[in-house]
N, C-alpha and C positions, 0 to 999 in steps of 0.2 A: 504494500500500500504506500502511495506517495505521501511523504511527510508534509504537513501543513506549512505553508509559507511563513517564515519567521520563527518557527518552532526551534530550529537548531540554534539560532542566535540567542534565544532565551535560555536554552539548555546550557549553552556555553557560559552565559552570564551567571547562571546558577553554579556552574563548576568553578568559575573565578571567585565567586563569593564564598563558596565552600573552602577553597584553598586558603583564602585570607583568614576567615573567621575560625575555622577548625584546625588549620595546619600552620597558621602564622606565616604564610608565604607573602612575599613582596609582589604587589600588583603590577608594578612596572616590569618586573622580571617575567611574570606570567604572560604579559602582553608584548614582550620583546619581539620585534619583527623577525629576528633570526633564531632566537633560542627560547621563545615562549612555548606555551602549551600547544601541542600539535593540533588539537581540536580547534583551538582559537585560530591558528594560522591557516587552517583549511577554509575559514570563512573569507568572503571577498572583503576588500578594504572597507567598504561602507558598513558591512555587518560587523566587522571587527570593531569599528568605532562605536557602533550602537551597543554591542555587547559590553565593551569597556565602560561606556557611559552609564549603563544600567548598574554594573558592578560597583563603580565608584560612588554612585548616588546611594546605592543600597548600603555600602560600607559606611559612608558619611552619616547616614540617618538610621543606622542599625538599632540604636536604643529607642528611637522614636517609633520606628516600625514595630518593634517589640511591644511598645506600649499600646499602639493601635490594635495589634492582634489580640492582646489580652482583653481589650474592650469588646471585641466582636466574637470571641470564642467562648463557648460554654465551659470548656475545660482545656487545659494546656495540652498540646500534642506530646506524644512520647518523646523524651529527651534524646533517644537514640534514632529517632526518625529525622535524620539530618537533611535528607533530600527533600522531604516534605516541608520542613521548616524553611529551608533556603529557597525553595520554589515559591512558597507563599511570600517571602520577603521580596523576591524578584518581581512577582506580579503586583504586590502592594506598592513597590517603588514606582512602577510605571503609572499606576493609578493616582498616586498621591503627589509625585514629584516630577514626572516627566511628561512632555508634550506628546503623548501617544494615546490613541483611541482606547477608551475604557473597555469597550467590547472585545477588542483584540487582546488586551492584557488579561481579561477574565478567561476568554476562550483558550488562549495558548497556555495560560497557567493551569487551568483545569485539565487540558489535554496532556501536558507534561506529567502531572501528578497521576492522572488516570491511566496513562500508557505504561507507567513503570510498575513492575510487579511488586516492588517494595511498598508502593503507596497507593495502588489502584483502589483499595478499599476506602480511601479517603476522598474519592472523586466528588461525591455528593456534598460532603462537608466543606470541601474546598470551594466548590461552586457557590454555596450559600455564604461562606465567609467573604469571598471576593466581591460578590454582588452587594453584600451589605456595606463593604468599604466604599463601593461606588456610590451607593445611595446616601451614605452619611459622611462623605468625604470632608466637606467643610467643617462639620461639627467635630469630627475626629481630629482633624488638624488643629482646630482651636483648642480642644481639650488636652492635646499632647504638646502644645507649643512650648511649655516650660520644661520639657524633658531634657535632662542633661545628655549631651551626645558623647560624653567622655566615659571610658570604662572606670570602674570604681577605684582602681589603684591610682589612676592619673588624677581623678577628681580629688582624691584624698591628698595626693602630693601637692597639687596646685593650691588647694585650700590652705595647706600648711605653709606653703611658700608665700602666697599672696593674699590670703583671706577669701572669704566666701564670695564677695561681690565681684572681685576680679576673676575668680574661677568661673563664675556664671558668665561673665562677659567673654572669656576665652571660649567657652562652649558655644556661645551664640555665633561667634565668627567662624567656628568650624563648619557651621551649616551654610555659610555663604561661599559660593564658588569664587575664588579670587580672579582678578584680572591679570593680564600678562604684563610684566614689567620689562623694559629694555634698558640696557646701558649703551649709550651712543658715544661714538668717538668725538663728535663735535656738534655744536648747535642743536641742543635738545628741542628748542622751540620749533625749529624748522621741521624736525622729524616728527614731532607731535602733530603738527598741522598736516604733514604728508600722510601719516599713517592713521590718522583719526584717533587721537588720544590727547593727553595733557601732560604737562611737566609737573612732577612732584616737587615739593620743597627741597628734596635731596638731589634733584637734577636727573633722576631716572625718568623715563617716559613710560606712562601707563596707558595701555591701549584700551579702547572702549569697544572694539569690534572683535569678532571671533574668526577672522580670516585665517587661512592656513599660513603659518609663519613663513615657510620657505617661499611663498608666493608674493610676499610683501616687498614693496620697493626698498632697495638698500640691502636686502639679505644677501643676494649673490655677490654684491660689490663689497660685502664685509664692512658696512657702515655701522653696524650695531649687533648686539647679541642679547639673547633672553637671559635675564638675571633678576631675581626678586630684589626690590629696592633695599631690603635689609641686608641681603647677601652682598650688595655692592659697597657697603660701608667699610668693612675691615681693611680692604686694600688701600683705601684713601687715607688711612691713618698711619701709613709708613712714613710719609713726609721726608723723603730723602731727595737729594739732587739727582738729575738725570745721569745715567751711567752707573749709579750705585749698584753693587752686587747684592741681589735680593734672592733669598732661598724661599721657595714656597713648598710646604710639606702637605701631603695628602691633597695633591693639587687637582686631580680630576673631579668633576668634568671640565673645569677650566675657565669658568667665568672670571675668577680672581686672577688666574694666570694672564688672561687677555688684558685685564685692567693694568696689571703690573707692567706688562710689555708695552702697552699703549702709553704709559706714563714715562717710558724711556729708560726703564731700569734694565740692567743686565740680569735676566731671570733664569734661575735654575729651578725646575719644577720636578718634584719627586712624588711618585705614587707607587703603591705596591701592585697595582693591577695593570697588566699588559693591555687587555682590551680597552680599559678606560683611558689609558695613555694614548692608545691609537685614536680614539675618538677626540681626545684633547688636541692631538696633532692635526686632525682634520679640521677642527674648529679654528685653530691658529692659521692654517693654510687659507681658509675662507676669509679670515679677517686680515690676512697679510701681515701677521705679527710673528715674532720669533721668540723662542725660549728653548733652553737646553732641557730635554726631558730625560729623566733617569728612573728606571724601574728598580725599586728596591724597598725593603722594609726600613723604616726610619731607625729602628733599633740596631740595624746592621750597617747603616750608612756611615761611610768614612770619607768625608769631603777632603780634597787636597788643600783647600784654603778656607779661611773663615769669611763670613759674610757681613755686609754692612747692616742688613736687616733680614728678619725672618718673619714669615706669615705662616702660622700653623692653624689651619682650619680642621680641627681634630675630629676623628670619628666619634659619633655621639648617638643618642637615642633618636635624633631627628624629630623630636616631639614638637619643635617649633614650626615644622613644615606640614602640620596636619590639615591646614586649609587646602593645600595642593595634593597632599598624600595622606588621605584619611585612613588608609590601611595601617599606618603607623600606630593608630589607636589600638589595633588588634594584633600587631606583630611584635610588640614590646611588652615587657612586664617589669614590675618593681625590682625584681632581683637583678635584672640586667643593668639597671642604672648605676648601681654601686660598682659593678665590674667595669663599666664604661668610664666612670669617673677615675677609677684606678689606672686604666690604660691611658687616659688623657694626662694624668700626672706623670706617668712614666715617659710618655712621648715628650712632654715639656721638659722634664728633667734631662733627657738625653739630648734634645735638640738645642737647648740653650748653650751647649758647648760648641756649637757650630758658629756662634756669634762673636764678632770682634768686641773688645771693650768699647763702651760708648755706643754700641749698636742698638737698634730698635727691635723689639720682639713683640709682635701682635699675635695674640691668641684668640681664636673665635670658635664657636660651634653653633649649630642650629637647634639647640635644646632650649626648652622653656624652664627646665628644672634646675633649681639652685644648687643641687648636689653636683651638677656638671658645670656650674658657672660661679656664682658668688661664693659658695662654700669652697670650691676648688681654688679660687683666687686667694681666699683667706689662708688656706693651707700652704700655697706656694709662697706667699709673702712672708710667712713665718719660718719656712724651712730653707728657702734659697736666699742666702745673704748676697749673692752676686746678681740678683735681679731686683731692681727698684721699680715700683709702680710709677708709671708716667701717666697721670690722669688725662683722660680725653676732655678736650675743651669744647664749649658750646659752639664756638664759631667754626668747628670742624664738621659739624653735623647739622646744618641748617634745617630747621623744621622739626628736629627731634631733640631739642635741648633738654626737655623734661625727662628724656630717657637715660640721662647720665645719673647713675646712682651714687650713693655716699662713698663708694670705693673709688670713684673716678672711672668706673667701667660703664659700658653701654649695654643696656638691657631693653630690647624691643619685644613686644608681645602682639598677638594678632589684632587686638583692638586699637593699637597705636596707628597714627596717621589716618584717622577717619574724620569725615566731615558729615555729621548727621543731617545738617540743614540742607546741604546740596546733594546728599547721597552720592558724593563724588569719589571719595577715597575709600577703598575697601580693605584697609588694614595692611598689615605687614606679616612676614614670617617672624617667628620668635627667634631672636638671635642674642647671643652673649659675646661681647668683645671687650678685651682688656689689653693694656699695653705696658710693656716694661722697657727699662733701659738697662743694659748690661754694665755692671760696675767693673 
């Protein structure tokens, strides 16, 4: 029997959701055009995009959809019935959050559940549940509007770090799909006008359209690159003269490498991943920028000379990127944070030896958690006598002056850089950045 049109796309979306929620798999890796799930890659490009959009939206709103299902089900489904649960999430995602016909979402959702021998007995129940969601959509969205989108461990950590109100605000911005930010080589006002966007106070260009990036004016000519406005800040804090020898550690995918090279520094970029370095080189080629790339583990790195400045964008929990990568909510856990903070300390301890006396060391990561940021900085300042905190100044980060904390470090959160009156700015990635001088 011929499969219903669109069914395979929904089944693949359900598989992606399962891999993220149950197996803690990275969604970008699952959807990678070369090494992703074979079933995903068998879809045509358009259907790949739709399957991924369903999965991203389902992951982003997982807790809220759970709350909706609890309201419309007489009793919870068996915990082991994972295909049933994820299939209902996929159908509910389309009904509640995506611009897709409700009838198709119900029909294909019920068909997927009814055709699978593991869940066929739930066909009638699923049909009733999904039709009720269609009928009561507005009321269900209203009644679940205050549901936290964060897993319990992260909610607890953020409340401890920032208090209840800020944790609620962070959860709110997880639900909003972020705009695309660009770092431009020159004249951000011109490129904002050309590409249909506006210039942020930090001089990044934020796009307001959803066009394919590679088809936009200036992409092939290497006039700009995609980089969240928060991620563009650490490289600007090096503040060295052109020609300075700058070492970038954990360099891939290369946004900061491009910045450093564009500033005129003599850049050495180190990363442990060969494939990621290959993509970094491709980006540099498009941008017509140069850097020396080295594939190695920082802990094994033995440079021939010391550097004028170092930028270490350390491996972290990536919790600051949950607006763009909501799968992080479900692929991390509290136990990993301590291990990551320990690794960051080790990398910082090792890499400070690569720096000349008087040199500048900028440390950053895209975590929102203080264990990987403020607490780490306190530990470093107490234990390393050869590193002196060099406070970040307000005039270095126009528009984000309030994000400088009492340590002289920069802390951005998803609700920063917003303009509620104009609904213009849609926030930032969560980033922590601090700066030292080598004694």
